[in-house]
N, C-alpha and C positions, 0 to 999 in steps of 0.2 A: 838908208839915204832918204831924207825927207824930200818932198816935192810940193809943188803949189797946191793949195787947197782947192778942191773942186766943189762948187755949189751950184751955180747956174751958168750955162754957157750959151751965148747967142752968137751965131756965126754963119757965114756962107759955108758951103760944103763942096768937097771934091768927089765927084762920082766915079766909081770904079765898078761898073755892073758886070763883073766877071765872077762866076761861081767857082768854088773849090780853089781859092787862092791859098797856096800853102806857104809855110814859113821859109822855104828855100827861094820862093819867088819874092817874098817880102825882104829877105836879106840873104843873098847867096852864101853858101858855106865858106867860100874863100875869104870872106870878110869877118870871120868870127874870131880872129886871133886876139883882138883887144879884150881886156877884162874890165875896163871902165865903161860907163854908159855915155861915152862921148864919141862924136864923129860918125855914128852909125846912120844918122839921117842922110848923110851924103850918098850912102849906098842903098837907101830904101828903094826897092823895086829896080835895082841897078840894071839888070839885064833887059828890063822892059823900058827903062828910061834912056839908055845909051846904046849906041852902036859899038862895035869892037874897037873903033878908033876914038872912042870917048866923046863923039859928037852926039848931041841930044836927038832922040827920035821925036820928031815934031808931032806925030800922031798920038803919043802917049799923054794921058791926061795931066800928069804932073808937069809936063813941059808946055802945056797950053795956058797962056796967061789969063784967059777968061775965067779960069777956075782957081779959087783960092779958099782959104779958111782953115779953121782948126778942127773941122769935122770931116772924117773920111767915111764915105758911104760905100760899102762893099757888097758883093753878091753873097748868095747863100754859101754856108760852110767856109767862112773866112778864118784863116789861121790854122788850117789842117796841116798834117805832116809832122815833122820832127818837133821835139819839145823845146827847141832853143829859145831861151828868154831874150836873146839878141833881137828877135823879131819885134817884140814889144818895145825894146830900147830904141830900135830904128824908127818906129812909129812916133814915139815920144820925142826923140831927138830931132826929127824933121819938123815938128811943131804941131802935130795933131794931138788933141786932148780927148777926143771921142771918136770911136769907130762904131758905125751902125751897120747891122746886118740882120738877116732873118735867122741866122744860125752861126754860132761860133764853136770852134774846137775848144774843149774844156781847158786844156793846158794853156793855149794862147789867151783865152779869156782871163784865167787866173794870173798869168804873167803880166797882162795889161793892168789889171787891178793892183798889182804889186808895185807898179812904177808910175801910177797916176794917170793912166789912160782909162777912160770909162767905156767899156763895151756895152752898147745898148742893143739888145735883141728885140726886134719888132716882128710883127706878122709879115708874111710874104706880100700881102695886099698893101700894107702901109709902106713897106720898102719900095714897092712899085710906085706909090704915090710920091714918095720923095724923089725918085729918079725922074719921074715925069715933071715935077715942079722945077727941078734943076735944069732939065732940058728946055723947058719953056722960058726960064730966066736963070742964067748962071749966078745971078746976084741974090737968088732966093736965100733967105735966112732960116735956119733951124734953131729952135730953142730947146735946150736940154736942161731940165730942172731936176737935179738929183734929190733934194729933200722931198719933192712931191713924186719922184720917180715917173716923170712924164716927159714926152718928147712932142714937139709941136712944129708943124710947117706953118710959118707965120703968114705966108701969102694966101693960104687957103683956110687956116684955122683948124685944120685937121690935127687931132691929138691921139696919142696912144700911151698907155702905161707900160712900164717895163719892170722886170724883176731884178733884184740885186741882193746878194748875201748881206744881212744886216751888219756883220762885222766889217766887211769890205766897204760898205757904204759909210760907216762911221770913220774908217781910216781915210777914205777919200775926202770926206768933209773936213777932216783935220789935217790933211796933208801928211799922213803917217804911212810908213811901210811897217812891216811886222816888227822890226827892231824898235822903231820909234814908239810903237804901241806899248811894247814891253817896258821901255824906258819911262814912258808916261805913267805907268802904274807900278813903278819899282817900289814905292813906299808900301803899297798894298801887298806886293809880293813879299817884302821884307817882314811885314806884320804877320802875314800868313805863315811864313817860314819860322818865325820866332814862336808861334803858338803851336806849331806841329811837333809832335814827339820825334825824337831822333830814331 
């Protein structure tokens, strides 16, 4: 399933300075019945966002109207726990296109990359700078430049580089998932197969 191409993103950000956010908190297990990547955003951080009577918890950041944007800034060890890909689906379906943290669980990172969400791993010091900038001004914008592999806090000019697998980077730039990539090179695959001995 193709998704929007990711090149450069400039947006305000939603701060979630909580460490060890696991996939069951991102999308509780009782919402994993669907097999399509639709509707999961409604239940992103469900137990943190809503009371048992489905009324919003005013203190939770996603219910605070002063915070918005396509970038989610999380604490260290974001996406730990079970390997459910629905967690990445929920992040994407809610509208986030980038998650920033000082450390990601590997499976969550890869699941994000497979659905068009860019996980940007920064140093603990730079992450703290982002949180402080957002606290000082919730309208602070962050620029994420995928071709240059650089993230910048526009208000301060502070920048940091980030790493990404070259194959995943190319897929994000083109809006490809793994199947789209294979379909895009199907002629090369056919040529190789024709030249290979049986």
